[in-house]
HTML snippet that shows the backbone in 3Dmol.js (N, CA, C, O; Angstrom):
<script src="https://3Dmol.org/build/3Dmol-min.js"></script>
<div id="view" style="width:600px;height:400px;position:relative"></div>
<script>
const pdb = `
ATOM      1  N   UNK A   1      40.062   5.310  16.175  1.00  0.00           N
ATOM      2  CA  UNK A   1      39.490   6.421  16.427  1.00  0.00           C
ATOM      3  C   UNK A   1      39.062   6.106  18.510  1.00  0.00           C
ATOM      4  O   UNK A   1      39.049   7.143  19.174  1.00  0.00           O
ATOM      5  N   UNK A   2      38.882   5.273  18.990  1.00  0.00           N
ATOM      6  CA  UNK A   2      38.821   4.522  20.199  1.00  0.00           C
ATOM      7  C   UNK A   2      36.922   5.388  20.827  1.00  0.00           C
ATOM      8  O   UNK A   2      36.251   5.654  21.824  1.00  0.00           O
ATOM      9  N   UNK A   3      36.935   5.436  19.765  1.00  0.00           N
ATOM     10  CA  UNK A   3      34.816   6.707  19.817  1.00  0.00           C
ATOM     11  C   UNK A   3      34.664   5.500  20.549  1.00  0.00           C
ATOM     12  O   UNK A   3      34.456   5.819  21.719  1.00  0.00           O
ATOM     13  N   UNK A   4      34.671   3.849  20.376  1.00  0.00           N
ATOM     14  CA  UNK A   4      33.424   2.595  21.002  1.00  0.00           C
ATOM     15  C   UNK A   4      34.457   1.808  21.566  1.00  0.00           C
ATOM     16  O   UNK A   4      35.515   1.589  20.977  1.00  0.00           O
ATOM     17  N   UNK A   5      34.104   1.263  22.990  1.00  0.00           N
ATOM     18  CA  UNK A   5      34.653   0.316  23.999  1.00  0.00           C
ATOM     19  C   UNK A   5      33.682  -0.681  23.286  1.00  0.00           C
ATOM     20  O   UNK A   5      32.946  -0.249  22.400  1.00  0.00           O
ATOM     21  N   UNK A   6      33.660  -1.795  23.587  1.00  0.00           N
ATOM     22  CA  UNK A   6      33.104  -3.273  23.497  1.00  0.00           C
ATOM     23  C   UNK A   6      33.863  -4.003  24.068  1.00  0.00           C
ATOM     24  O   UNK A   6      35.091  -4.091  24.098  1.00  0.00           O
ATOM     25  N   UNK A   7      32.565  -4.856  24.810  1.00  0.00           N
ATOM     26  CA  UNK A   7      33.283  -6.036  26.006  1.00  0.00           C
ATOM     27  C   UNK A   7      32.204  -6.716  25.843  1.00  0.00           C
ATOM     28  O   UNK A   7      31.170  -6.071  25.667  1.00  0.00           O
ATOM     29  N   UNK A   8      32.139  -8.191  25.856  1.00  0.00           N
ATOM     30  CA  UNK A   8      31.926  -9.360  26.217  1.00  0.00           C
ATOM     31  C   UNK A   8      31.984 -10.674  27.038  1.00  0.00           C
ATOM     32  O   UNK A   8      32.863 -10.866  27.878  1.00  0.00           O
ATOM     33  N   UNK A   9      31.088 -11.495  26.778  1.00  0.00           N
ATOM     34  CA  UNK A   9      31.247 -12.991  28.045  1.00  0.00           C
ATOM     35  C   UNK A   9      30.564 -13.366  27.347  1.00  0.00           C
ATOM     36  O   UNK A   9      29.833 -12.777  26.551  1.00  0.00           O
ATOM     37  N   UNK A  10      30.837 -15.288  27.724  1.00  0.00           N
ATOM     38  CA  UNK A  10      30.954 -15.979  26.515  1.00  0.00           C
ATOM     39  C   UNK A  10      30.868 -16.766  27.695  1.00  0.00           C
ATOM     40  O   UNK A  10      31.236 -16.319  28.781  1.00  0.00           O
ATOM     41  N   UNK A  11      30.271 -18.242  27.509  1.00  0.00           N
ATOM     42  CA  UNK A  11      30.150 -19.615  28.551  1.00  0.00           C
ATOM     43  C   UNK A  11      31.434 -20.115  27.821  1.00  0.00           C
ATOM     44  O   UNK A  11      32.167 -20.512  28.727  1.00  0.00           O
ATOM     45  N   UNK A  12      32.069 -20.291  26.618  1.00  0.00           N
ATOM     46  CA  UNK A  12      33.063 -20.824  26.517  1.00  0.00           C
ATOM     47  C   UNK A  12      34.319 -20.357  26.547  1.00  0.00           C
ATOM     48  O   UNK A  12      34.178 -19.195  26.165  1.00  0.00           O
ATOM     49  N   UNK A  13      35.411 -20.521  26.752  1.00  0.00           N
ATOM     50  CA  UNK A  13      35.624 -19.965  26.222  1.00  0.00           C
ATOM     51  C   UNK A  13      37.030 -19.710  25.164  1.00  0.00           C
ATOM     52  O   UNK A  13      37.771 -20.497  24.575  1.00  0.00           O
ATOM     53  N   UNK A  14      36.969 -18.002  25.267  1.00  0.00           N
ATOM     54  CA  UNK A  14      36.645 -17.080  23.752  1.00  0.00           C
ATOM     55  C   UNK A  14      38.079 -16.993  23.266  1.00  0.00           C
ATOM     56  O   UNK A  14      39.054 -17.181  23.993  1.00  0.00           O
ATOM     57  N   UNK A  15      38.119 -16.742  22.188  1.00  0.00           N
ATOM     58  CA  UNK A  15      39.943 -16.488  21.718  1.00  0.00           C
ATOM     59  C   UNK A  15      39.664 -15.548  20.662  1.00  0.00           C
ATOM     60  O   UNK A  15      39.490 -15.933  19.506  1.00  0.00           O
ATOM     61  N   UNK A  16      39.597 -13.971  21.100  1.00  0.00           N
ATOM     62  CA  UNK A  16      39.794 -12.259  20.928  1.00  0.00           C
ATOM     63  C   UNK A  16      40.924 -12.449  19.846  1.00  0.00           C
ATOM     64  O   UNK A  16      42.089 -12.759  20.097  1.00  0.00           O
ATOM     65  N   UNK A  17      40.138 -12.103  18.022  1.00  0.00           N
ATOM     66  CA  UNK A  17      41.660 -11.620  17.600  1.00  0.00           C
ATOM     67  C   UNK A  17      41.019 -10.136  16.619  1.00  0.00           C
ATOM     68  O   UNK A  17      39.911  -9.857  16.162  1.00  0.00           O
ATOM     69  N   UNK A  18      42.025  -9.617  16.615  1.00  0.00           N
ATOM     70  CA  UNK A  18      41.174  -7.501  15.953  1.00  0.00           C
ATOM     71  C   UNK A  18      42.134  -8.005  14.610  1.00  0.00           C
ATOM     72  O   UNK A  18      42.932  -8.939  14.678  1.00  0.00           O
ATOM     73  N   UNK A  19      41.926  -7.331  13.604  1.00  0.00           N
ATOM     74  CA  UNK A  19      42.520  -6.962  12.002  1.00  0.00           C
ATOM     75  C   UNK A  19      41.939  -5.486  11.927  1.00  0.00           C
ATOM     76  O   UNK A  19      41.077  -4.813  12.493  1.00  0.00           O
ATOM     77  N   UNK A  20      42.574  -5.395  11.246  1.00  0.00           N
ATOM     78  CA  UNK A  20      42.740  -3.870  10.609  1.00  0.00           C
ATOM     79  C   UNK A  20      44.374  -3.118   9.423  1.00  0.00           C
ATOM     80  O   UNK A  20      45.579  -2.885   9.519  1.00  0.00           O
ATOM     81  N   UNK A  21      43.297  -3.045   8.488  1.00  0.00           N
ATOM     82  CA  UNK A  21      44.396  -2.505   7.195  1.00  0.00           C
ATOM     83  C   UNK A  21      44.430  -4.249   6.400  1.00  0.00           C
ATOM     84  O   UNK A  21      44.239  -4.390   5.193  1.00  0.00           O
ATOM     85  N   UNK A  22      44.610  -5.028   7.025  1.00  0.00           N
ATOM     86  CA  UNK A  22      44.724  -5.853   6.355  1.00  0.00           C
ATOM     87  C   UNK A  22      44.352  -6.189   4.247  1.00  0.00           C
ATOM     88  O   UNK A  22      43.244  -6.201   3.710  1.00  0.00           O
ATOM     89  N   UNK A  23      45.282  -6.336   3.792  1.00  0.00           N
ATOM     90  CA  UNK A  23      44.456  -6.882   2.252  1.00  0.00           C
ATOM     91  C   UNK A  23      43.108  -7.015   1.608  1.00  0.00           C
ATOM     92  O   UNK A  23      42.347  -6.439   0.830  1.00  0.00           O
ATOM     93  N   UNK A  24      43.294  -8.694   2.781  1.00  0.00           N
ATOM     94  CA  UNK A  24      41.395  -8.329   2.404  1.00  0.00           C
ATOM     95  C   UNK A  24      40.353  -8.139   3.159  1.00  0.00           C
ATOM     96  O   UNK A  24      40.542  -7.748   4.311  1.00  0.00           O
ATOM     97  N   UNK A  25      38.885  -8.398   2.634  1.00  0.00           N
ATOM     98  CA  UNK A  25      37.822  -7.448   3.428  1.00  0.00           C
ATOM     99  C   UNK A  25      37.566  -7.016   4.848  1.00  0.00           C
ATOM    100  O   UNK A  25      37.161  -6.011   5.432  1.00  0.00           O
ATOM    101  N   UNK A  26      38.289  -9.105   5.348  1.00  0.00           N
ATOM    102  CA  UNK A  26      38.281  -9.857   6.492  1.00  0.00           C
ATOM    103  C   UNK A  26      39.792  -9.076   7.093  1.00  0.00           C
ATOM    104  O   UNK A  26      40.133  -9.233   8.265  1.00  0.00           O
ATOM    105  N   UNK A  27      40.356  -8.495   6.419  1.00  0.00           N
ATOM    106  CA  UNK A  27      41.515  -7.962   7.078  1.00  0.00           C
ATOM    107  C   UNK A  27      41.312  -6.008   8.550  1.00  0.00           C
ATOM    108  O   UNK A  27      42.068  -5.439   9.337  1.00  0.00           O
ATOM    109  N   UNK A  28      39.234  -5.722   7.864  1.00  0.00           N
ATOM    110  CA  UNK A  28      39.820  -4.640   9.139  1.00  0.00           C
ATOM    111  C   UNK A  28      39.774  -4.406   7.982  1.00  0.00           C
ATOM    112  O   UNK A  28      40.417  -5.132   7.223  1.00  0.00           O
ATOM    113  N   UNK A  29      38.845  -3.097   7.357  1.00  0.00           N
ATOM    114  CA  UNK A  29      38.066  -2.044   6.302  1.00  0.00           C
ATOM    115  C   UNK A  29      36.664  -2.865   5.841  1.00  0.00           C
ATOM    116  O   UNK A  29      36.241  -4.021   5.825  1.00  0.00           O
ATOM    117  N   UNK A  30      36.060  -1.001   5.342  1.00  0.00           N
ATOM    118  CA  UNK A  30      35.133  -0.767   5.232  1.00  0.00           C
ATOM    119  C   UNK A  30      34.962   0.182   3.232  1.00  0.00           C
ATOM    120  O   UNK A  30      35.676   1.128   2.898  1.00  0.00           O
ATOM    121  N   UNK A  31      34.564  -0.051   2.897  1.00  0.00           N
ATOM    122  CA  UNK A  31      34.016   0.585   1.885  1.00  0.00           C
ATOM    123  C   UNK A  31      33.310   1.290   1.324  1.00  0.00           C
ATOM    124  O   UNK A  31      32.801   1.099   0.220  1.00  0.00           O
ATOM    125  N   UNK A  32      33.108   2.884   2.551  1.00  0.00           N
ATOM    126  CA  UNK A  32      32.400   3.723   2.203  1.00  0.00           C
ATOM    127  C   UNK A  32      31.532   4.069   0.541  1.00  0.00           C
ATOM    128  O   UNK A  32      30.471   4.688   0.458  1.00  0.00           O
ATOM    129  N   UNK A  33      32.310   3.489  -0.652  1.00  0.00           N
ATOM    130  CA  UNK A  33      31.857   3.833  -1.422  1.00  0.00           C
ATOM    131  C   UNK A  33      32.838   3.647  -2.520  1.00  0.00           C
ATOM    132  O   UNK A  33      33.946   4.070  -2.190  1.00  0.00           O
ATOM    133  N   UNK A  34      32.798   3.212  -3.571  1.00  0.00           N
ATOM    134  CA  UNK A  34      33.269   2.627  -4.980  1.00  0.00           C
ATOM    135  C   UNK A  34      34.839   2.799  -5.113  1.00  0.00           C
ATOM    136  O   UNK A  34      35.173   3.903  -5.543  1.00  0.00           O
ATOM    137  N   UNK A  35      35.983   1.811  -4.791  1.00  0.00           N
ATOM    138  CA  UNK A  35      37.055   1.868  -5.158  1.00  0.00           C
ATOM    139  C   UNK A  35      37.602   3.058  -3.566  1.00  0.00           C
ATOM    140  O   UNK A  35      38.571   3.817  -3.542  1.00  0.00           O
ATOM    141  N   UNK A  36      37.014   2.915  -2.921  1.00  0.00           N
ATOM    142  CA  UNK A  36      37.493   3.865  -1.447  1.00  0.00           C
ATOM    143  C   UNK A  36      37.399   2.852  -0.116  1.00  0.00           C
ATOM    144  O   UNK A  36      36.333   2.610   0.448  1.00  0.00           O
ATOM    145  N   UNK A  37      38.491   2.386   0.227  1.00  0.00           N
ATOM    146  CA  UNK A  37      39.458   1.515   1.131  1.00  0.00           C
ATOM    147  C   UNK A  37      39.231   2.459   2.441  1.00  0.00           C
ATOM    148  O   UNK A  37      39.615   3.609   2.226  1.00  0.00           O
ATOM    149  N   UNK A  38      38.730   2.262   3.673  1.00  0.00           N
ATOM    150  CA  UNK A  38      39.231   3.048   4.799  1.00  0.00           C
ATOM    151  C   UNK A  38      39.305   1.328   6.145  1.00  0.00           C
ATOM    152  O   UNK A  38      38.583   0.400   6.509  1.00  0.00           O
ATOM    153  N   UNK A  39      40.615   1.855   6.369  1.00  0.00           N
ATOM    154  CA  UNK A  39      40.863   1.014   7.940  1.00  0.00           C
ATOM    155  C   UNK A  39      39.643   1.061   8.801  1.00  0.00           C
ATOM    156  O   UNK A  39      39.149   1.930   9.519  1.00  0.00           O
ATOM    157  N   UNK A  40      39.215  -0.592   8.381  1.00  0.00           N
ATOM    158  CA  UNK A  40      38.945  -0.133  10.425  1.00  0.00           C
ATOM    159  C   UNK A  40      38.801  -1.465  11.062  1.00  0.00           C
ATOM    160  O   UNK A  40      38.497  -2.479  10.433  1.00  0.00           O
ATOM    161  N   UNK A  41      39.089  -1.407  12.645  1.00  0.00           N
ATOM    162  CA  UNK A  41      39.069  -2.652  12.918  1.00  0.00           C
ATOM    163  C   UNK A  41      37.347  -3.867  13.169  1.00  0.00           C
ATOM    164  O   UNK A  41      36.141  -3.682  13.336  1.00  0.00           O
ATOM    165  N   UNK A  42      38.373  -5.135  13.037  1.00  0.00           N
ATOM    166  CA  UNK A  42      37.325  -5.995  12.772  1.00  0.00           C
ATOM    167  C   UNK A  42      37.850  -6.801  14.151  1.00  0.00           C
ATOM    168  O   UNK A  42      39.027  -7.066  14.398  1.00  0.00           O
ATOM    169  N   UNK A  43      36.336  -7.222  15.241  1.00  0.00           N
ATOM    170  CA  UNK A  43      36.924  -8.089  16.090  1.00  0.00           C
ATOM    171  C   UNK A  43      36.581  -9.165  15.799  1.00  0.00           C
ATOM    172  O   UNK A  43      35.404  -9.157  15.439  1.00  0.00           O
ATOM    173  N   UNK A  44      37.295 -10.681  15.756  1.00  0.00           N
ATOM    174  CA  UNK A  44      36.832 -11.835  15.869  1.00  0.00           C
ATOM    175  C   UNK A  44      37.144 -12.860  17.230  1.00  0.00           C
ATOM    176  O   UNK A  44      38.288 -13.189  17.545  1.00  0.00           O
ATOM    177  N   UNK A  45      35.628 -13.395  18.140  1.00  0.00           N
ATOM    178  CA  UNK A  45      35.447 -14.387  18.356  1.00  0.00           C
ATOM    179  C   UNK A  45      35.846 -15.408  18.310  1.00  0.00           C
ATOM    180  O   UNK A  45      35.413 -15.692  17.193  1.00  0.00           O
ATOM    181  N   UNK A  46      36.430 -16.393  18.669  1.00  0.00           N
ATOM    182  CA  UNK A  46      35.917 -17.978  18.044  1.00  0.00           C
ATOM    183  C   UNK A  46      36.103 -18.750  19.021  1.00  0.00           C
ATOM    184  O   UNK A  46      37.222 -18.600  19.512  1.00  0.00           O
ATOM    185  N   UNK A  47      35.469 -19.525  19.518  1.00  0.00           N
ATOM    186  CA  UNK A  47      34.873 -20.348  20.286  1.00  0.00           C
ATOM    187  C   UNK A  47      34.928 -22.158  19.708  1.00  0.00           C
ATOM    188  O   UNK A  47      34.863 -22.435  18.511  1.00  0.00           O
ATOM    189  N   UNK A  48      35.049 -23.171  20.751  1.00  0.00           N
ATOM    190  CA  UNK A  48      34.831 -23.818  20.379  1.00  0.00           C
ATOM    191  C   UNK A  48      33.688 -24.678  21.613  1.00  0.00           C
ATOM    192  O   UNK A  48      34.206 -24.527  22.719  1.00  0.00           O
ATOM    193  N   UNK A  49      32.114 -25.640  21.761  1.00  0.00           N
ATOM    194  CA  UNK A  49      31.657 -26.309  22.469  1.00  0.00           C
ATOM    195  C   UNK A  49      30.997 -27.429  21.833  1.00  0.00           C
ATOM    196  O   UNK A  49      31.004 -27.728  20.639  1.00  0.00           O
ATOM    197  N   UNK A  50      30.356 -28.074  22.918  1.00  0.00           N
ATOM    198  CA  UNK A  50      30.143 -29.670  22.765  1.00  0.00           C
ATOM    199  C   UNK A  50      28.761 -29.723  23.094  1.00  0.00           C
ATOM    200  O   UNK A  50      28.067 -30.645  22.666  1.00  0.00           O
ATOM    201  N   UNK A  51      28.234 -28.707  23.905  1.00  0.00           N
ATOM    202  CA  UNK A  51      26.917 -28.905  24.722  1.00  0.00           C
ATOM    203  C   UNK A  51      26.082 -27.874  22.618  1.00  0.00           C
ATOM    204  O   UNK A  51      26.539 -27.504  21.536  1.00  0.00           O
ATOM    205  N   UNK A  52      24.684 -27.937  23.377  1.00  0.00           N
ATOM    206  CA  UNK A  52      23.519 -27.812  22.473  1.00  0.00           C
ATOM    207  C   UNK A  52      23.402 -26.202  22.193  1.00  0.00           C
ATOM    208  O   UNK A  52      22.664 -25.796  21.295  1.00  0.00           O
ATOM    209  N   UNK A  53      24.495 -24.921  23.353  1.00  0.00           N
ATOM    210  CA  UNK A  53      24.741 -23.917  23.135  1.00  0.00           C
ATOM    211  C   UNK A  53      25.479 -23.694  23.879  1.00  0.00           C
ATOM    212  O   UNK A  53      25.604 -24.149  25.017  1.00  0.00           O
ATOM    213  N   UNK A  54      26.474 -22.461  22.962  1.00  0.00           N
ATOM    214  CA  UNK A  54      26.945 -21.761  24.185  1.00  0.00           C
ATOM    215  C   UNK A  54      25.424 -19.634  24.273  1.00  0.00           C
ATOM    216  O   UNK A  54      24.459 -19.272  23.600  1.00  0.00           O
ATOM    217  N   UNK A  55      26.220 -19.001  25.515  1.00  0.00           N
ATOM    218  CA  UNK A  55      25.576 -17.815  25.002  1.00  0.00           C
ATOM    219  C   UNK A  55      26.620 -16.556  24.551  1.00  0.00           C
ATOM    220  O   UNK A  55      27.147 -17.399  23.826  1.00  0.00           O
ATOM    221  N   UNK A  56      27.093 -15.824  24.401  1.00  0.00           N
ATOM    222  CA  UNK A  56      27.730 -14.983  24.086  1.00  0.00           C
ATOM    223  C   UNK A  56      27.140 -13.519  24.038  1.00  0.00           C
ATOM    224  O   UNK A  56      26.256 -13.111  23.285  1.00  0.00           O
ATOM    225  N   UNK A  57      27.912 -12.735  25.129  1.00  0.00           N
ATOM    226  CA  UNK A  57      26.816 -11.625  24.992  1.00  0.00           C
ATOM    227  C   UNK A  57      27.506 -10.196  24.842  1.00  0.00           C
ATOM    228  O   UNK A  57      28.135  -9.925  25.865  1.00  0.00           O
ATOM    229  N   UNK A  58      27.540  -9.682  24.339  1.00  0.00           N
ATOM    230  CA  UNK A  58      28.502  -8.342  23.197  1.00  0.00           C
ATOM    231  C   UNK A  58      28.081  -7.081  24.014  1.00  0.00           C
ATOM    232  O   UNK A  58      27.490  -7.528  24.997  1.00  0.00           O
ATOM    233  N   UNK A  59      28.090  -6.469  24.043  1.00  0.00           N
ATOM    234  CA  UNK A  59      28.054  -4.781  24.147  1.00  0.00           C
ATOM    235  C   UNK A  59      29.652  -3.837  24.068  1.00  0.00           C
ATOM    236  O   UNK A  59      30.852  -3.843  24.342  1.00  0.00           O
ATOM    237  N   UNK A  60      28.148  -2.843  23.262  1.00  0.00           N
ATOM    238  CA  UNK A  60      28.884  -1.763  22.492  1.00  0.00           C
ATOM    239  C   UNK A  60      28.522  -0.602  23.147  1.00  0.00           C
ATOM    240  O   UNK A  60      27.330  -0.322  23.271  1.00  0.00           O
ATOM    241  N   UNK A  61      29.724   0.377  23.747  1.00  0.00           N
ATOM    242  CA  UNK A  61      29.546   1.883  24.181  1.00  0.00           C
ATOM    243  C   UNK A  61      30.700   2.668  23.466  1.00  0.00           C
ATOM    244  O   UNK A  61      31.916   2.599  23.287  1.00  0.00           O
ATOM    245  N   UNK A  62      29.174   3.774  23.037  1.00  0.00           N
ATOM    246  CA  UNK A  62      30.099   4.625  23.095  1.00  0.00           C
ATOM    247  C   UNK A  62      30.787   5.796  24.476  1.00  0.00           C
ATOM    248  O   UNK A  62      30.409   6.440  25.455  1.00  0.00           O
ATOM    249  N   UNK A  63      32.211   5.423  23.555  1.00  0.00           N
ATOM    250  CA  UNK A  63      32.770   6.315  25.051  1.00  0.00           C
ATOM    251  C   UNK A  63      32.523   8.125  25.237  1.00  0.00           C
ATOM    252  O   UNK A  63      32.901   8.790  26.201  1.00  0.00           O
ATOM    253  N   UNK A  64      31.658   8.722  23.801  1.00  0.00           N
ATOM    254  CA  UNK A  64      31.995   9.658  23.870  1.00  0.00           C
ATOM    255  C   UNK A  64      30.382  10.407  24.835  1.00  0.00           C
ATOM    256  O   UNK A  64      29.966  11.565  24.830  1.00  0.00           O
ATOM    257  N   UNK A  65      29.892   9.302  25.479  1.00  0.00           N
ATOM    258  CA  UNK A  65      28.426   9.768  25.932  1.00  0.00           C
ATOM    259  C   UNK A  65      28.844   9.730  27.186  1.00  0.00           C
ATOM    260  O   UNK A  65      27.815   9.664  27.859  1.00  0.00           O
ATOM    261  N   UNK A  66      30.312   9.735  28.303  1.00  0.00           N
ATOM    262  CA  UNK A  66      30.313   9.895  29.189  1.00  0.00           C
ATOM    263  C   UNK A  66      31.201   8.914  30.042  1.00  0.00           C
ATOM    264  O   UNK A  66      31.953   8.220  29.357  1.00  0.00           O
ATOM    265  N   UNK A  67      31.263   8.718  31.428  1.00  0.00           N
ATOM    266  CA  UNK A  67      32.469   7.337  32.222  1.00  0.00           C
ATOM    267  C   UNK A  67      31.063   6.638  32.932  1.00  0.00           C
ATOM    268  O   UNK A  67      31.037   5.592  33.580  1.00  0.00           O
ATOM    269  N   UNK A  68      29.873   7.562  32.600  1.00  0.00           N
ATOM    270  CA  UNK A  68      28.712   6.879  33.334  1.00  0.00           C
ATOM    271  C   UNK A  68      28.477   5.806  32.509  1.00  0.00           C
ATOM    272  O   UNK A  68      27.755   5.009  33.107  1.00  0.00           O
ATOM    273  N   UNK A  69      28.760   5.424  31.402  1.00  0.00           N
ATOM    274  CA  UNK A  69      28.256   4.840  30.835  1.00  0.00           C
ATOM    275  C   UNK A  69      29.550   3.607  30.255  1.00  0.00           C
ATOM    276  O   UNK A  69      29.505   2.462  29.805  1.00  0.00           O
ATOM    277  N   UNK A  70      30.227   4.224  30.451  1.00  0.00           N
ATOM    278  CA  UNK A  70      31.557   3.073  30.298  1.00  0.00           C
ATOM    279  C   UNK A  70      31.627   1.954  31.624  1.00  0.00           C
ATOM    280  O   UNK A  70      32.026   0.801  31.462  1.00  0.00           O
ATOM    281  N   UNK A  71      31.138   2.533  33.049  1.00  0.00           N
ATOM    282  CA  UNK A  71      30.768   1.633  33.799  1.00  0.00           C
ATOM    283  C   UNK A  71      29.555   1.013  34.130  1.00  0.00           C
ATOM    284  O   UNK A  71      29.340   0.014  34.817  1.00  0.00           O
ATOM    285  N   UNK A  72      28.401   2.157  33.217  1.00  0.00           N
ATOM    286  CA  UNK A  72      27.120   0.782  32.518  1.00  0.00           C
ATOM    287  C   UNK A  72      27.126  -0.471  31.842  1.00  0.00           C
ATOM    288  O   UNK A  72      26.281  -1.345  31.650  1.00  0.00           O
ATOM    289  N   UNK A  73      28.589  -0.269  31.468  1.00  0.00           N
ATOM    290  CA  UNK A  73      28.516  -1.724  30.670  1.00  0.00           C
ATOM    291  C   UNK A  73      29.766  -2.462  31.177  1.00  0.00           C
ATOM    292  O   UNK A  73      29.780  -3.650  30.853  1.00  0.00           O
ATOM    293  N   UNK A  74      30.465  -2.180  31.654  1.00  0.00           N
ATOM    294  CA  UNK A  74      30.727  -2.503  32.769  1.00  0.00           C
ATOM    295  C   UNK A  74      30.052  -3.472  33.673  1.00  0.00           C
ATOM    296  O   UNK A  74      30.714  -4.485  33.899  1.00  0.00           O
ATOM    297  N   UNK A  75      29.137  -3.410  34.120  1.00  0.00           N
ATOM    298  CA  UNK A  75      27.005  -3.328  34.966  1.00  0.00           C
ATOM    299  C   UNK A  75      27.067  -4.350  34.378  1.00  0.00           C
ATOM    300  O   UNK A  75      27.625  -5.439  34.517  1.00  0.00           O
ATOM    301  N   UNK A  76      26.430  -3.881  33.701  1.00  0.00           N
ATOM    302  CA  UNK A  76      25.525  -5.087  32.388  1.00  0.00           C
ATOM    303  C   UNK A  76      26.592  -6.363  31.791  1.00  0.00           C
ATOM    304  O   UNK A  76      26.270  -7.513  31.492  1.00  0.00           O
ATOM    305  N   UNK A  77      27.708  -5.841  31.746  1.00  0.00           N
ATOM    306  CA  UNK A  77      28.366  -7.353  31.757  1.00  0.00           C
ATOM    307  C   UNK A  77      28.597  -8.537  32.739  1.00  0.00           C
ATOM    308  O   UNK A  77      28.480  -9.745  32.537  1.00  0.00           O
ATOM    309  N   UNK A  78      29.021  -7.730  34.060  1.00  0.00           N
ATOM    310  CA  UNK A  78      29.101  -8.862  35.193  1.00  0.00           C
ATOM    311  C   UNK A  78      27.597  -8.892  35.117  1.00  0.00           C
ATOM    312  O   UNK A  78      27.325 -10.057  35.410  1.00  0.00           O
ATOM    313  N   UNK A  79      26.807  -8.442  34.953  1.00  0.00           N
ATOM    314  CA  UNK A  79      24.625  -9.410  35.350  1.00  0.00           C
ATOM    315  C   UNK A  79      25.072  -9.823  34.790  1.00  0.00           C
ATOM    316  O   UNK A  79      25.508 -10.880  35.248  1.00  0.00           O
ATOM    317  N   UNK A  80      25.524  -9.491  33.079  1.00  0.00           N
ATOM    318  CA  UNK A  80      25.334 -10.330  31.755  1.00  0.00           C
ATOM    319  C   UNK A  80      25.940 -12.143  32.435  1.00  0.00           C
ATOM    320  O   UNK A  80      25.351 -13.218  32.324  1.00  0.00           O
ATOM    321  N   UNK A  81      26.893 -11.927  32.910  1.00  0.00           N
ATOM    322  CA  UNK A  81      27.639 -13.519  33.019  1.00  0.00           C
ATOM    323  C   UNK A  81      27.030 -13.992  34.689  1.00  0.00           C
ATOM    324  O   UNK A  81      26.998 -15.204  34.899  1.00  0.00           O
ATOM    325  N   UNK A  82      26.708 -13.340  35.481  1.00  0.00           N
ATOM    326  CA  UNK A  82      25.572 -13.572  36.355  1.00  0.00           C
ATOM    327  C   UNK A  82      24.175 -14.923  35.680  1.00  0.00           C
ATOM    328  O   UNK A  82      23.873 -16.105  35.841  1.00  0.00           O
ATOM    329  N   UNK A  83      23.759 -13.774  34.944  1.00  0.00           N
ATOM    330  CA  UNK A  83      22.145 -14.668  33.542  1.00  0.00           C
ATOM    331  C   UNK A  83      22.625 -15.586  33.359  1.00  0.00           C
ATOM    332  O   UNK A  83      22.019 -16.652  33.455  1.00  0.00           O
ATOM    333  N   UNK A  84      24.479 -15.462  32.875  1.00  0.00           N
ATOM    334  CA  UNK A  84      24.708 -16.770  32.293  1.00  0.00           C
ATOM    335  C   UNK A  84      24.937 -17.728  32.466  1.00  0.00           C
ATOM    336  O   UNK A  84      25.130 -18.606  31.625  1.00  0.00           O
ATOM    337  N   UNK A  85      24.998 -17.853  34.260  1.00  0.00           N
ATOM    338  CA  UNK A  85      25.581 -18.903  35.188  1.00  0.00           C
ATOM    339  C   UNK A  85      24.498 -19.825  35.688  1.00  0.00           C
ATOM    340  O   UNK A  85      24.366 -21.031  35.901  1.00  0.00           O
ATOM    341  N   UNK A  86      23.470 -18.239  35.820  1.00  0.00           N
ATOM    342  CA  UNK A  86      21.896 -18.486  36.339  1.00  0.00           C
ATOM    343  C   UNK A  86      21.753 -19.858  34.927  1.00  0.00           C
ATOM    344  O   UNK A  86      21.674 -21.058  35.188  1.00  0.00           O
ATOM    345  N   UNK A  87      21.751 -19.480  33.995  1.00  0.00           N
ATOM    346  CA  UNK A  87      20.488 -20.421  33.023  1.00  0.00           C
ATOM    347  C   UNK A  87      21.670 -21.264  32.392  1.00  0.00           C
ATOM    348  O   UNK A  87      21.295 -21.748  31.325  1.00  0.00           O
ATOM    349  N   UNK A  88      22.686 -21.523  32.635  1.00  0.00           N
ATOM    350  CA  UNK A  88      24.087 -22.336  32.489  1.00  0.00           C
ATOM    351  C   UNK A  88      23.506 -23.366  33.627  1.00  0.00           C
ATOM    352  O   UNK A  88      22.805 -24.225  33.093  1.00  0.00           O
ATOM    353  N   UNK A  89      23.618 -23.534  35.229  1.00  0.00           N
ATOM    354  CA  UNK A  89      23.344 -23.887  36.429  1.00  0.00           C
ATOM    355  C   UNK A  89      24.888 -24.048  36.591  1.00  0.00           C
ATOM    356  O   UNK A  89      25.234 -25.000  37.291  1.00  0.00           O
ATOM    357  N   UNK A  90      25.756 -23.359  36.117  1.00  0.00           N
ATOM    358  CA  UNK A  90      27.058 -23.159  37.204  1.00  0.00           C
ATOM    359  C   UNK A  90      26.780 -22.126  38.157  1.00  0.00           C
ATOM    360  O   UNK A  90      27.610 -21.843  39.020  1.00  0.00           O
TER     361      UNK A  90
END
`;
const viewer = $3Dmol.createViewer("view");
viewer.addModel(pdb, "pdb");
viewer.setStyle({}, {cartoon: {color: "spectrum"}});
viewer.zoomTo();
viewer.render();
</script>
């Protein structure tokens, strides 16, 4: 229903995949009660790294709260990228 927006920044190259409504649980569904399945998007981020750590920052925004919050989310992602750069010395 597009209520939430998700943004992320990662110090490694990340590949994103979204699954929704596929047969297996990891295929994008939830069970609100026994025997009931509802489609639900599932985001998977994959990345490889050789160093001692990777910095991954994720932000979820409720879009029903207004455009100001979406703009805030964008600023937070930008700030997280700058923090990541400072932490990693790049």
